N, C-alpha and C positions, 0 to 999 in steps of 0.2 A: 529785418531785425530791429530799426526805428518803427515801423508801424505796429511792431508786437510792442516794444513799450509806450509808444504813445496810447495805445487799446489800454494796456495795465495802468497808468496814470487816469484816464478818463474814468475807468471802472473803481479805482479806489477813491477820486472823487464824487462819483454817484454814492458808492458806500456810505462815504462819509454824511452826504446831504442824507439820507435814506434812516441814518442811524440819529440824526439831529432832530430829522422831523418826526420819530417815533418816540423819541427821549422829550418832545414836546406833548404828544398825545398823552402820554405817561401822566406827566404833568398836570394837563386839565383834569384827566382823570382823577389824580387824587384828590385835586382841586374841590373837584364836585365831590368827593367823598366826604370829602373835612365839611364843605356846605351843608350837606345830609346831615351829619353828626350836630352841625352845630344848630341847624332847625329845629333838630330832636332836641337838643340840652337844652333851648328856649321854652318858656312855656307862661302863659298870660294867669298870674292867682286872682281869684276873687274874691272878696272879703264880703259877708254881711254887714250891714249897720242898720242899727235900729233907730229912724229918723224921729218917730211920734208913735206915742198911744194915746190910747184914752180907755178908761172903766166901764161898760155898759151893761154888765152882765154876760151871762153864756152866748154868743153870737152864731150865727148860721152861715149867712151867707153875705155877699157884697158887691154892690156895684157901683162902678162911679162916674159918673156925667159932670162934664165941666169941672168948678170949685168943690163938687160936694159929693160923698160916699154917702150910699144907703145899704145899712146894715139891717140884715133883720136878726131878732133876740127873740129870744122864747116866748117876746107877748106883746112886740111890736116891731113895726119897722121906723128906723130910727135914722135920723137925717143929720149928717156930720160936716162941718164944714171944712175941708183939706186946702183951702186954698195956701194955710201954712203949714208946709206938711208934718213940722217940727210939735206943733201944736194945734192938733187936730179940736174941735171945738163942737160939741152938740147943740144943733139949734133947735131942734122938734122932734116929734116922732108922731105914728099913725099908730095908737093903740088898737091890738087884736084881741083884748079880753082874756088874756092867760094862755092862747096857743100862739105856737111860730108861725110866723106867714111865709108865704113864698112871695117872691116878687122879682121883676125886670124893671128897667129904667129906661125910656130913651125919649128924648125930647121933649123934657118938662114935664113928663107924662109916668106915673110909677101904674104897673101892671101884677095887682096884688090878689092872692087866693088868701082869704080868710077863713083858716081852717075851724073859727071859733063859731062864726055866723051861718057857715058853710055856704060862702059866697064868691062872687068872682067881683073885684073892685077895680074902679082906675080912678087916680087920683092927681088933682093937678098941681105940682110940686113947681112951679114956675115962680111961687113964692115959699121959699124953705121954712120960712117961719109961719107958715097958716097952709098947710097941704091941706087942698079941699077935695072929699070925694064927689066926681062929678058922674060917675059911671057904675052901674050894679048889674050883675047875673047871677039869677039863683039856678045851678043844675039839678035836673032832676033826678036826685041820687040817693042811694041808701047810705049815707054818710055814719051810722051809727057804727056800720059794720067795720068801717076802716078806722080802727085804732093804731095802725104804726102806717097810716098811709104817707107816702113819699113823693112831693111832686117836683117836677122840672120844667119850665117856661122858657120858648123861645121865641123872641120877637122880629119878622121879616116883612119888611114896607109894612102893608095894613092889613098883618095877620097875626093873631096869636095862638101858638102850639102849647098844648097842656100835656104834659105826659105822666101819667104817675105807675105806681107801683103796682097798683091794683085795679085802674079804671083805662077805659077806653083812652086812645087818641083823640083830643077834640082841637077843633079849629075853629077860631073867631075870626067874624071880620070886626074891626076895631076903627075902620075907617074912620065913624064917628062914636069917638071918645066916650060920650053920654050914653051909647045905646050900640054897645056890643051883639055882635049876633053870633051864635052858634051855626055854621053853615057845612060843617064836616066833621066824620068821626072815621076811626078806623080802631078794631077789636086788635091790641096788642096783646092781650092775655097779662099776667103776672109776671112781677120781679123785674120791672125795667126801672132805670137808673138814671143814665144818660141820654143827652138831646144835643145833636147840633147838626144845620140847616147850612146846605149852599147852593144857592140858585135853585131848581126844582126839585133838589134829592134832599132828603130826611133820613139820618144816622140816629139809631136809637140804640142802647145796651141793653140788653135782656140777661139775669144774672144765668138762667138756664141754658140757654144757645150761645150768646155771645153778640154777635152786631146783626141789627137788620138793616136794611136799605129801603125804602120807599120812594115811589115818584110821586111827589104833591104839585106838580104841574095843572092837575086840577084839584084847588083846593076843597071842593066840597066830598069828592071820592079820591083819597089816597090808596096806592096799590103797592106789592113789595114786588122788588126787581132784583134783589138778590138779600143773602145771609151769608156769614163768616163764622163757624163754628170757634169758640174759643173756649178756655178755661175757665170755670166759675169763679166770681169776683170782680168781674168788668163791671166798672162802676162811670164816672165823668168821661166825658170826651169834649174836644177842644178842634176845631178845623181851622184850618189857613191856608188857602189854596186849594192845592190837590192832595193835603197833606192833614191825616187825622191822626189824632194824638188820644190814647187810650189809657185812663188808669185803671190795674189792676190790682185788687186788694193784697194778692197771696203773691204777685210777680211783681210790679213795680209800674211801667208804663211800656206801651205799646203802639209803633208806629205803623201806620197802613200807609198806600199811595191809593189811593181812589179816584185818578183821573180816569177812571172805567169803574162808576158806578157799579155795573152788573159783574165788576171783575174785583171787590177790592182785594188787596194784598199787603201782606206784613212783610217789611220792609226791616225791621231793627227793633229792639227792643232793650231796656236799660232794667237791670235789677236782677236777680236771683230768686228763684220759686224759692219758696220757705215756707211749708204749714204750719211748723211749731210756732215761730218766731215770723211772721209775715212782714213784710217793708209797710202795710197798712197804705197805700195809695189810693187814697180817696178824692182828689178834686186835682184837675190839671188846669192849666192855664197859660197860653204863650202866644207868639208870634213866629214868624219864619226863622228868628237866630236863636231866641231864647225861650226855655220852656220853665214854670214854674209848680210843683208838685208838691201839694200839702200830704204828708204822711202823717197821719194822725197822731200816733205816739212819739214822732222822731222827729217832727220839724217840716223846713221847707226847703226842697231842694232846687237848688237852681241850675239848671242844664242847658248847654251848648244843643241845639238842633241847625245848626247852619247848613249843616250836613246831615239830612235825617235818616241816612243810612249808618250814620257814625257818632249816634249823641253820647255825650260824655259829662258828667257830674265835674261841674265847676265851684259849687261850695256848698256847704248845709248850714242853716240858720235853725239851731235847735234850743231855740229858748220860745218853744211854743208848741201846744198840743194842736194843733190845726183842725178846724171842720172844713173849711175851704180857703181859696187864696184867691187873688185877680192880678195877673201881670198887664202893665198897662203901655210898657214899652222904658218905662222908668223907675218906674216902685212896684213891690209886692204888696198888697194889702191883704193882708189877714185875718180871717175870723176866728176864733179860741172857745173851746172846753172851759179854759182856765178864767173865772170872773176877774183874777187880777192882772190879765192882759188879755181884756175881751178883744179890743181891735188893734193892730199894730199896723203901722208902715215902716217896710223895710228898703234898704237899697244895697242890689249887688253892685259893688264897686270894684273895677279891673284894676289891681296895684300893676306897677313897671315891670315887663317880663323880666323875668329870671332867668341867669344862666348856668346851668352844671358844667362846670370845666373839667370835671372829674371826665366826661364821657371823650374830651376831646385828647384826653391822652398828653397833657401837657403843649398842646398846640396852641398857638395865641390865634383865637378867634373873633376877636373884636369886629364886630360889624362896621362897616364902612359903605357908602353907597356903590363904590367903585373901587379899583385900583390898578396901577400899569405894572406889568411883570417886564424887568427888562431884557431888551432883544438878546439872543444866544450868537456869538461870534466863536466859531473855530477857526484856528491858523494853521493851514497845513503846510509843513517844511520837508520836502523831502523827493529823493530822484530828481531832482534839478526842476523842481516845479511848486513854487507857490501858490497858494491858493488860501483867499482869506473868503468863508462862508458865514454870512450874517441873516439871522432869519428876525426880521422887523418884531420891536416890541408892541404886545399885545395885552389886550382890556379882559381881566376878568372880572365878574361879577359876583358880588357876594352879598 
């Protein structure tokens, strides 16, 4: 009988220990759920702030190097001092005789397609007040038939790639900027718009097909290695590491993983297909964390792409009718159809995280680094047995 009573007491104590342990497990689970709700209820709000602007007519593209922005207008390449972003100042221009030029700038050299004189120019802009044309090349083309000519430029190492909607891809050796040399061509067909290069791989958009991929390891003989069919309306491209951003007039932005250039894969998109009132995404510019999207009639969208599989819009700057945009990691530089807002410098500023307390159903979810919950003590008295069970304090992280 005594043995049975002792066994009963032991079973009782053991049962109470199990009960106490399960109670703590339930408490931990409840805490985890509360933390999940807390994280979901907090979000960072971004607000666009106009830092500075200048009126220089209708503008088309912008490139930034050091303290200067190089902006193409209807008839010139305009050089703007942006050392004080709140007060951009026009310094000088390279006149293009009534036609909008196309340009890219690097290392104080501006590479320009002059649509008026039908030539490729290289200008030394080390003295921004006095830009100097130092090199010229006249492509043997029937320019008169190209009324709607659109051109994109990309500069990699000592090679300049020139892509247009009606001409072949041209590759120039510009090691000697006073004597650019055409070294390679590739028949891309019509309808091309966007251009991006990483390593020995070139991506370009074709409005009829989608994305085409070329191997340019041999600069004089590029060849196609892949293509990706997409809906019509693909325009601009921007690439960072293995992620390719594609603007689409009718959809928004499509994001591709191109770590295997032979097999580019769509991993996400942002926007909704709308043929009647499309988003008109015309240009994209960003890095591994944020992306700026020029939406012709709707402004500039600022997007979080830190997880490229889950992009989401943070803010929209709608005080513009952008033709293009450039994000440099701090500011978004915007070119515009509207002559009263020709060139704008905008910063998207992160406000303090806000908390939606309604989602926690009245639970106090004030964030702290850590908190300690008191230990659990159970005093069991009965059957001639006094037992104190103490489960030590535990730390939970919030």
